[in-house]
Every structure is written in C-alpha cells, then in structure tokens.
N, C-alpha and C positions, 0 to 999 in steps of 0.2 A: 228350115234349111233341109235340102235334100241330102241323101246319102252320098250322091256323087260330089257334092260341095264339100262335105266332111272329108271325103277321100282326097280330093284336090288340096284341101287345107293341110291334111296330114302330109301328103307329098311335099308340099311347099315348105312346111316346117322342117321336114327331114332333109331337104335339100339345103336349107339355110344352116342347119346344124352340121351337115357334112362339109359345107364350105368353111364354117367356122373351125371345125376340127382341122382341116387341111391348112388353113391360115395359122392356127396355133402351132401346129407341127413345124411348119416352115420358120416360124419366129423362134421356137425353141431349139430348132437345129443349129441355128447360128450361135445361140447362147452356149450351147453344149460342146461346141467345137473347142472353145477355149479350155473347158474341163477335160476334154479328151486329150488335148495336147499336154496338159499338166500331169494327168495320170500317165501317159506315155513317157514322160520324162522321169516320173518317179520309178516306173517299172524298169527303165534303163539304169537309173542310178542304183537301185537296190538289187538289180540283177535277178529279178524274179523269172522263173521258168514256166510254170504251169498254171493255168487257170483252174479254179475250183468251181466246176459246174454244179456238183451235188455235194451235199455235206453229210450224207448218210453213212456210207461205207467207204473204207479206205481204198477199195478197188474201183469206186466210182469217183472219188475225189481227185485222184491223180492217175489218169488213165495210162500215162507213159510208164508208171511204176507199178502196175498191177502185174501179178504173176498168174500163171495158168490155173492154179487150184484155189486161189482165194475165194471166189464166189461160192465154191462148193467146201467151205471149211468144216462143216458139220458132217456131210457125206456126200458122195457123188450124186445121189439121187435126191438130195435136200431141195426143198423149194426155195425160191428166191425170197430173201427177208425183205428186201427193199425194193420199192417200185422204180427206182432209177436204174436198177440193173436190167430192166426190161427195155429201157430206152436207149441204152448205150450198147453199141455193137462192139465186139472184140477188135483191137487193132489189126490191120492187115497183116503185119509181120507175125502175129501169132498163128494165124491161119496158114501162112506160107511155111513156117517152121514145122508145122505139124502135117503138111500135105493136104489139108482140107480145103483150101481155097485156091483158085487159079490166079 
C-alpha cells in the first residue's frame, strides 16, 4: 500500500467521523431542548438572578455583585490568585464611573 493510499484512507476516515459528530450533535440538540425548557421554568420559578461561571473567588462568581477593590484584597499590587480573574473583564459601568473607559 502506497503512502498516498494511506493518506486517502486517513482522510476518508476523518470525513466519516466528522459526519458522525455532526449527526450526533443534531440528534442531541433535539433531546436537550426539552431539558433547556425545564431549566428555564425552574429559573423563573425560583427567581434566580446570576449565573455562576467560575467557582474560585467571590468577585468572579457573581460579576454583578463585585466591588472595585475585591481582586486586590491583599494589596493593590498583589498578583491575581485565581486564573479566572484574567479571563473576566470588569463590567463596563465600573470603567465609566471611574472615567477609565469610553
């Protein structure tokens, strides 16, 4: 078997796997719509407000409830303890109240 035949076999196998992945995703999407509707009903019933994206620090758990100095609770020059602090940008209203953002 030539190297080109192996490469074409590899491409064909990857194409079949990709088609199977998209097929599985479309089947699961229909199944998960019912779960999503149930979760939406539960959120409305319990009157939940904020999503918890990160579980590490209180200022990354509920971004709407974070104050200005919480990330620097040890000192203003302290390094970030949690990796999620580098992924989350401050809310726009904080920058506007401090005159830092346009």
